[in-house]
C-alpha positions, 0 to 999 in steps of 0.5 A, a space after each residue: 311818118 315820111 322823111 324826105 332826103 332831098 338835099 342840094 349838098 355836094 357829094 359827102 359820102 367820103 368826107 375824109 376820103 382821098 383826092 385822086 388825079 384822073 388822066 383822061 385818054 385822048 387820041 393823039 400823035 404818039 403811037 405805042 408798040 401796038 399801033 395805038 395812040 397813047 396820050 392822056 390829058 390831066 390830071 383832073 382832081 377828083 376829091 372825096 374818093 375812097 380807096 380799098 386795097 386789092 389783091 397782090 399777085 406775084 406771078 412766077 417768071 424765071 429771072 423776074 421779080 414783080 407783082 401785080 398791084 390793084 385797088 378798088 376806087 369809089 368815086 362821086 356819082 356822075 364821074 365818068 371813067 373809061 377803060 383807057 383812062 388812068 388814075 394817079 393815087 396819093 403816095 404813088 409816082 406812076 399812074 394806075 390803069 383802069 381795068 374795065 370802066 367805071 360802074 355806076 351803083 345807081 341809087 341807094 335803096 334806103 335813101 334814094 340818093 346817088 351811090 357813086 361810081 366804082 372803078 377797079 385799078 391795077 398795074 404790074 410793078 417790077 
């Protein structure tokens, strides 16, 4: 018996997932301390994402209390994310930096359906 998984339904891998805001990097007139342009447009809402907490790193620095916070974000297939983009997460006022770029999982080996895009996020607080 052959079962076909052809479907025109929208992305439903995480039907109870979170909506994030993708801030896309665009070259602009504002320049940061390294001489690089610093401009982001958006946020573009991306619904149906899954969010997994990452490690919290607490580096030792004299007279400073801080922590590195990270997340792994699972996004719908076809989502393009560059290393210069930022992501707004629910419950956080400040955006998180994209670490690297979005990686496409390709297709699910059992169903043949697109699997989605995974993105690592991080920032230093404190």
